[in-house]
Backbone as JSON Lines, residues from 0, in Angstrom:
{"i":0,"aa":"X","n":[1.63,4.73,-14.5],"ca":[2.38,4.24,-13.37],"c":[1.74,2.94,-12.88]}
{"i":1,"aa":"X","n":[2.6,1.99,-12.53],"ca":[2.14,0.69,-12.07],"c":[2.85,0.34,-10.77]}
{"i":2,"aa":"X","n":[2.13,-0.37,-9.89],"ca":[2.64,-0.65,-8.56],"c":[3.04,-2.11,-8.41]}
{"i":3,"aa":"X","n":[4.17,-2.31,-7.74],"ca":[4.63,-3.64,-7.33],"c":[5.14,-3.5,-5.91]}
{"i":4,"aa":"X","n":[4.45,-4.11,-4.96],"ca":[4.84,-3.96,-3.56],"c":[4.59,-2.53,-3.11]}
{"i":5,"aa":"X","n":[5.59,-1.93,-2.51],"ca":[5.46,-0.56,-1.99],"c":[6.11,0.47,-2.89]}
{"i":6,"aa":"X","n":[6.28,0.15,-4.18],"ca":[6.91,1.08,-5.1],"c":[6.11,1.17,-6.39]}
{"i":7,"aa":"X","n":[6.23,2.29,-7.07],"ca":[5.57,2.49,-8.36],"c":[6.62,2.53,-9.47]}
{"i":8,"aa":"X","n":[6.25,2.02,-10.63],"ca":[7.15,1.94,-11.78],"c":[6.46,2.57,-12.98]}
{"i":9,"aa":"X","n":[7.27,3.11,-13.89],"ca":[6.72,3.83,-15.04],"c":[6.15,2.91,-16.11]}
{"i":10,"aa":"X","n":[6.52,1.63,-16.12],"ca":[6.02,0.71,-17.14],"c":[5.51,-0.57,-16.5]}
{"i":11,"aa":"X","n":[4.68,-1.28,-17.26],"ca":[4.18,-2.57,-16.79],"c":[5.33,-3.56,-16.64]}
{"i":12,"aa":"X","n":[6.25,-3.55,-17.59],"ca":[7.38,-4.48,-17.52],"c":[8.24,-4.19,-16.3]}
{"i":13,"aa":"X","n":[8.4,-2.94,-15.95],"ca":[9.18,-2.59,-14.76],"c":[8.54,-3.13,-13.49]}
{"i":14,"aa":"X","n":[7.21,-3.01,-13.38],"ca":[6.51,-3.52,-12.22],"c":[6.59,-5.04,-12.16]}
{"i":15,"aa":"X","n":[6.41,-5.7,-13.31],"ca":[6.5,-7.16,-13.33],"c":[7.93,-7.64,-13.07]}
{"i":16,"aa":"X","n":[8.92,-6.9,-13.51],"ca":[10.31,-7.26,-13.2],"c":[10.57,-7.22,-11.7]}
{"i":17,"aa":"X","n":[10.01,-6.22,-11.03],"ca":[10.17,-6.13,-9.58],"c":[9.48,-7.31,-8.89]}
{"i":18,"aa":"X","n":[8.29,-7.68,-9.37],"ca":[7.6,-8.83,-8.8],"c":[8.41,-10.11,-9.03]}
{"i":19,"aa":"X","n":[8.94,-10.27,-10.25],"ca":[9.69,-11.48,-10.58],"c":[10.97,-11.56,-9.77]}
{"i":20,"aa":"X","n":[11.65,-10.44,-9.58],"ca":[12.93,-10.47,-8.85],"c":[12.74,-10.86,-7.39]}
{"i":21,"aa":"X","n":[11.55,-10.62,-6.85],"ca":[11.31,-11.01,-5.46],"c":[11.18,-12.52,-5.3]}
{"i":22,"aa":"X","n":[11.0,-13.23,-6.41],"ca":[10.86,-14.69,-6.37],"c":[12.14,-15.44,-6.72]}
{"i":23,"aa":"X","n":[13.09,-14.76,-7.31],"ca":[14.33,-15.42,-7.76],"c":[15.08,-16.01,-6.57]}
{"i":24,"aa":"X","n":[15.48,-17.25,-6.71],"ca":[16.24,-17.93,-5.67],"c":[15.4,-18.69,-4.67]}
{"i":25,"aa":"X","n":[14.09,-18.52,-4.74],"ca":[13.21,-19.25,-3.82],"c":[13.23,-20.73,-4.19]}
{"i":26,"aa":"X","n":[13.09,-21.58,-3.19],"ca":[13.04,-23.02,-3.41],"c":[11.61,-23.48,-3.16]}
{"i":27,"aa":"X","n":[11.04,-24.15,-4.16],"ca":[9.7,-24.69,-4.03],"c":[9.75,-26.21,-4.2]}
{"i":28,"aa":"X","n":[8.77,-26.89,-3.66],"ca":[8.7,-28.34,-3.81],"c":[7.53,-28.65,-4.71]}
{"i":29,"aa":"X","n":[7.83,-29.36,-5.81],"ca":[6.82,-29.69,-6.8],"c":[6.83,-31.19,-7.01]}
{"i":30,"aa":"X","n":[5.84,-31.89,-6.5],"ca":[5.76,-33.34,-6.68],"c":[6.91,-34.08,-6.02]}
{"i":31,"aa":"X","n":[7.39,-33.61,-4.88],"ca":[8.5,-34.26,-4.19],"c":[9.87,-33.84,-4.69]}
{"i":32,"aa":"X","n":[9.92,-32.96,-5.69],"ca":[11.19,-32.48,-6.23],"c":[11.38,-31.01,-5.84]}
{"i":33,"aa":"X","n":[12.52,-30.73,-5.2],"ca":[12.83,-29.34,-4.83],"c":[13.39,-28.63,-6.05]}
{"i":34,"aa":"X","n":[12.88,-27.45,-6.31],"ca":[13.3,-26.67,-7.49],"c":[13.62,-25.23,-7.08]}
{"i":35,"aa":"X","n":[14.59,-24.65,-7.76],"ca":[14.98,-23.25,-7.54],"c":[14.31,-22.4,-8.61]}
{"i":36,"aa":"X","n":[13.71,-21.29,-8.18],"ca":[13.01,-20.4,-9.1],"c":[14.01,-19.44,-9.73]}
{"i":37,"aa":"X","n":[13.91,-19.31,-11.04],"ca":[14.69,-18.34,-11.8],"c":[13.76,-17.64,-12.78]}
{"i":38,"aa":"X","n":[14.18,-16.51,-13.31],"ca":[13.36,-15.77,-14.28],"c":[14.06,-15.8,-15.62]}
{"i":39,"aa":"X","n":[13.31,-16.23,-16.63],"ca":[13.86,-16.29,-17.98],"c":[13.6,-14.99,-18.73]}
{"i":40,"aa":"X","n":[12.36,-14.47,-18.65],"ca":[12.04,-13.22,-19.35],"c":[10.83,-12.55,-18.71]}
{"i":41,"aa":"X","n":[10.71,-11.26,-18.98],"ca":[9.58,-10.46,-18.48],"c":[9.09,-9.58,-19.63]}
{"i":42,"aa":"X","n":[7.79,-9.59,-19.86],"ca":[7.18,-8.69,-20.84],"c":[6.18,-7.8,-20.11]}
{"i":43,"aa":"X","n":[5.41,-7.03,-20.87],"ca":[4.41,-6.14,-20.25],"c":[3.27,-6.91,-19.61]}
{"i":44,"aa":"X","n":[3.05,-8.15,-20.02],"ca":[1.9,-8.89,-19.51],"c":[2.23,-10.27,-18.95]}
{"i":45,"aa":"X","n":[3.49,-10.68,-18.97],"ca":[3.81,-12.04,-18.52],"c":[5.23,-12.14,-17.97]}
{"i":46,"aa":"X","n":[5.4,-13.12,-17.07],"ca":[6.71,-13.48,-16.52],"c":[6.95,-14.95,-16.86]}
{"i":47,"aa":"X","n":[8.12,-15.24,-17.41],"ca":[8.48,-16.63,-17.7],"c":[9.5,-17.08,-16.67]}
{"i":48,"aa":"X","n":[9.1,-18.06,-15.85],"ca":[9.95,-18.6,-14.8],"c":[10.6,-19.9,-15.26]}
{"i":49,"aa":"X","n":[11.81,-20.16,-14.77],"ca":[12.44,-21.47,-14.94],"c":[12.56,-22.1,-13.55]}
{"i":50,"aa":"X","n":[12.15,-23.34,-13.46],"ca":[12.19,-24.07,-12.19],"c":[13.22,-25.18,-12.34]}
{"i":51,"aa":"X","n":[14.42,-24.96,-11.82],"ca":[15.54,-25.88,-11.97],"c":[15.61,-26.82,-10.78]}
{"i":52,"aa":"X","n":[15.59,-28.17,-11.01],"ca":[15.68,-29.12,-9.89],"c":[17.03,-29.02,-9.17]}
{"i":53,"aa":"X","n":[16.99,-29.09,-7.84],"ca":[18.23,-29.03,-7.06],"c":[19.1,-30.26,-7.31]}
{"i":54,"aa":"X","n":[18.46,-31.4,-7.57],"ca":[19.22,-32.65,-7.79],"c":[19.73,-32.76,-9.21]}
{"i":55,"aa":"X","n":[19.48,-31.77,-10.03],"ca":[19.9,-31.83,-11.42],"c":[18.79,-32.34,-12.3]}
{"i":56,"aa":"X","n":[18.88,-32.05,-13.55],"ca":[17.85,-32.47,-14.5],"c":[17.37,-31.3,-15.31]}
{"i":57,"aa":"X","n":[16.41,-31.58,-16.15],"ca":[15.88,-30.55,-17.05],"c":[14.97,-29.6,-16.28]}
{"i":58,"aa":"X","n":[15.14,-28.3,-16.49],"ca":[14.29,-27.33,-15.8],"c":[12.9,-27.26,-16.43]}
{"i":59,"aa":"X","n":[11.92,-26.92,-15.63],"ca":[10.58,-26.65,-16.12],"c":[10.49,-25.16,-16.44]}
{"i":60,"aa":"X","n":[9.76,-24.84,-17.48],"ca":[9.54,-23.44,-17.85],"c":[8.05,-23.16,-17.72]}
{"i":61,"aa":"X","n":[7.72,-22.11,-16.98],"ca":[6.32,-21.76,-16.75],"c":[6.13,-20.27,-17.01]}
{"i":62,"aa":"X","n":[5.13,-19.96,-17.82],"ca":[4.81,-18.56,-18.11],"c":[3.53,-18.18,-17.35]}
{"i":63,"aa":"X","n":[3.64,-17.12,-16.6],"ca":[2.51,-16.62,-15.8],"c":[2.08,-15.29,-16.38]}
{"i":64,"aa":"X","n":[0.8,-15.19,-16.73],"ca":[0.25,-13.95,-17.28],"c":[-0.28,-13.1,-16.13]}
{"i":65,"aa":"X","n":[0.17,-11.87,-16.07],"ca":[-0.23,-10.95,-15.0],"c":[-0.57,-9.59,-15.58]}
{"i":66,"aa":"X","n":[-1.46,-8.9,-14.91],"ca":[-1.76,-7.51,-15.24],"c":[-1.39,-6.69,-14.02]}
{"i":67,"aa":"X","n":[-0.3,-5.91,-14.07],"ca":[0.08,-5.13,-12.88],"c":[-0.99,-4.09,-12.55]}
{"i":68,"aa":"X","n":[-1.13,-3.83,-11.27],"ca":[-2.15,-2.87,-10.84],"c":[-1.64,-1.44,-10.99]}
{"i":69,"aa":"X","n":[-2.56,-0.52,-11.22],"ca":[-2.16,0.89,-11.3],"c":[-1.62,1.35,-9.94]}
{"i":70,"aa":"X","n":[-0.75,2.32,-9.99],"ca":[-0.14,2.82,-8.75],"c":[-1.2,3.48,-7.89]}
{"i":71,"aa":"X","n":[-1.3,3.03,-6.64],"ca":[-2.3,3.56,-5.72],"c":[-1.68,4.17,-4.48]}
{"i":72,"aa":"X","n":[-0.38,4.45,-4.52],"ca":[0.28,5.01,-3.35],"c":[-0.08,6.48,-3.19]}
{"i":73,"aa":"X","n":[-0.05,6.96,-1.97],"ca":[-0.34,8.36,-1.71],"c":[0.79,9.24,-2.21]}
{"i":74,"aa":"X","n":[0.42,10.35,-2.79],"ca":[1.4,11.33,-3.24],"c":[1.35,12.54,-2.3]}
{"i":75,"aa":"X","n":[2.21,13.5,-2.55],"ca":[2.24,14.7,-1.71],"c":[0.93,15.47,-1.82]}
{"i":76,"aa":"X","n":[0.33,15.53,-3.0],"ca":[-0.94,16.25,-3.15],"c":[-2.06,15.53,-2.4]}
{"i":77,"aa":"X","n":[-2.03,14.19,-2.37],"ca":[-3.01,13.43,-1.58],"c":[-2.86,13.75,-0.1]}
{"i":78,"aa":"X","n":[-1.63,13.76,0.37],"ca":[-1.37,14.04,1.78],"c":[-1.8,15.46,2.14]}
{"i":79,"aa":"X","n":[-1.58,16.4,1.23],"ca":[-1.97,17.78,1.49],"c":[-3.48,17.91,1.62]}
{"i":80,"aa":"X","n":[-4.23,17.28,0.72],"ca":[-5.69,17.38,0.8],"c":[-6.21,16.68,2.06]}
{"i":81,"aa":"X","n":[-5.62,15.56,2.45],"ca":[-6.03,14.89,3.68],"c":[-5.72,15.74,4.91]}
{"i":82,"aa":"X","n":[-4.57,16.39,4.91],"ca":[-4.21,17.2,6.08],"c":[-5.12,18.42,6.2]}
{"i":83,"aa":"X","n":[-5.53,19.01,5.08],"ca":[-6.46,20.14,5.15],"c":[-7.82,19.68,5.68]}
{"i":84,"aa":"X","n":[-8.24,18.48,5.3],"ca":[-9.51,17.96,5.81],"c":[-9.43,17.77,7.33]}
{"i":85,"aa":"X","n":[-8.32,17.29,7.82],"ca":[-8.13,17.1,9.26],"c":[-8.13,18.44,9.99]}
{"i":86,"aa":"X","n":[-7.46,19.43,9.41],"ca":[-7.42,20.77,10.0],"c":[-8.84,21.35,10.08]}
{"i":87,"aa":"X","n":[-9.62,21.18,9.02],"ca":[-10.99,21.71,9.03],"c":[-11.86,21.03,10.08]}
{"i":88,"aa":"X","n":[-11.68,19.74,10.27],"ca":[-12.44,19.03,11.3],"c":[-12.06,19.55,12.69]}
{"i":89,"aa":"X","n":[-10.77,19.76,12.93],"ca":[-10.33,20.28,14.22],"c":[-10.86,21.7,14.45]}
{"i":90,"aa":"X","n":[-10.84,22.52,13.41],"ca":[-11.37,23.88,13.55],"c":[-12.87,23.86,13.82]}
{"i":91,"aa":"X","n":[-13.6,22.98,13.17],"ca":[-15.04,22.88,13.42],"c":[-15.3,22.43,14.85]}
{"i":92,"aa":"X","n":[-14.54,21.46,15.34],"ca":[-14.71,21.0,16.72],"c":[-14.38,22.11,17.71]}
{"i":93,"aa":"X","n":[-13.33,22.86,17.45],"ca":[-12.96,23.98,18.33],"c":[-14.05,25.05,18.31]}
{"i":94,"aa":"X","n":[-14.57,25.35,17.13],"ca":[-15.62,26.36,17.02],"c":[-16.87,25.95,17.77]}
{"i":95,"aa":"X","n":[-17.25,24.68,17.67],"ca":[-18.42,24.2,18.41],"c":[-18.18,24.25,19.91]}
{"i":96,"aa":"X","n":[-16.97,23.95,20.36],"ca":[-16.7,24.01,21.8],"c":[-16.75,25.45,22.3]}
{"i":97,"aa":"X","n":[-16.25,26.4,21.53],"ca":[-16.32,27.81,21.93],"c":[-17.77,28.26,21.98]}
{"i":98,"aa":"X","n":[-18.55,27.86,21.0],"ca":[-19.97,28.22,20.97],"c":[-20.69,27.61,22.17]}
{"i":99,"aa":"X","n":[-20.43,26.37,22.48],"ca":[-21.08,25.71,23.61],"c":[-20.69,26.38,24.92]}
{"i":100,"aa":"X","n":[-19.41,26.74,25.08],"ca":[-18.97,27.4,26.31],"c":[-19.63,28.76,26.46]}
{"i":101,"aa":"X","n":[-19.79,29.47,25.36],"ca":[-20.4,30.8,25.46],"c":[-21.89,30.69,25.78]}
{"i":102,"aa":"X","n":[-22.56,29.69,25.23],"ca":[-23.99,29.52,25.53],"c":[-24.18,29.1,26.98]}
{"i":103,"aa":"X","n":[-23.44,28.12,27.44],"ca":[-23.58,27.65,28.81],"c":[-23.11,28.7,29.82]}
{"i":104,"aa":"X","n":[-22.12,29.43,29.46],"ca":[-21.62,30.47,30.36],"c":[-22.6,31.6,30.54]}
{"i":105,"aa":"X","n":[-23.34,31.98,29.52],"ca":[-24.3,33.08,29.6],"c":[-25.61,32.64,30.23]}
{"i":106,"aa":"X","n":[-25.95,31.37,30.15],"ca":[-27.22,30.92,30.71],"c":[-27.13,30.63,32.21]}
{"i":107,"aa":"X","n":[-25.95,30.49,32.74],"ca":[-25.79,30.23,34.17],"c":[-25.91,31.54,34.94]}
{"i":108,"aa":"X","n":[-26.5,31.44,36.1],"ca":[-26.56,32.62,36.95],"c":[-25.26,32.71,37.74]}
{"i":109,"aa":"X","n":[-24.84,33.89,37.91],"ca":[-23.61,34.1,38.66],"c":[-23.92,34.01,40.14]}
{"i":110,"aa":"X","n":[-23.36,33.02,40.78],"ca":[-23.56,32.9,42.23],"c":[-22.33,32.26,42.81]}
{"i":111,"aa":"X","n":[-22.31,32.19,44.09],"ca":[-21.16,31.6,44.74],"c":[-21.39,30.11,45.05]}
{"i":112,"aa":"X","n":[-22.5,29.56,44.56],"ca":[-22.82,28.15,44.74],"c":[-22.82,27.74,46.21]}
{"i":113,"aa":"X","n":[-23.38,28.56,47.01],"ca":[-23.52,28.22,48.41],"c":[-22.32,28.59,49.26]}
{"i":114,"aa":"X","n":[-21.32,29.17,48.71],"ca":[-20.15,29.57,49.47],"c":[-20.33,31.02,49.9]}
{"i":115,"aa":"X","n":[-20.68,31.22,51.12],"ca":[-20.87,32.57,51.58],"c":[-19.89,32.97,52.65]}
């Protein structure tokens, strides 16, 4: 699984296609010439862009080599293990508070604190 943005894809080409599609139609300025970004092809390791001048003329072709990152999004099993860790921390805090209350409660002398 490979990640592009906030989604995971089953293949490298799928992830790179998602990255490339986010750039299609963008206008960039290169040396004073405005160009529209298009995608010519996508492979497992590269994206080939075409940069077509807005004023007309021959497009530039640029190949960018990329290695998509492995999918790092949280899954349901990740969320479950994190939630159990949170529950255990809350239970430990509750247990310590009960223990502290019982110790302090037994060590105090029962009196009316001056209210007679």
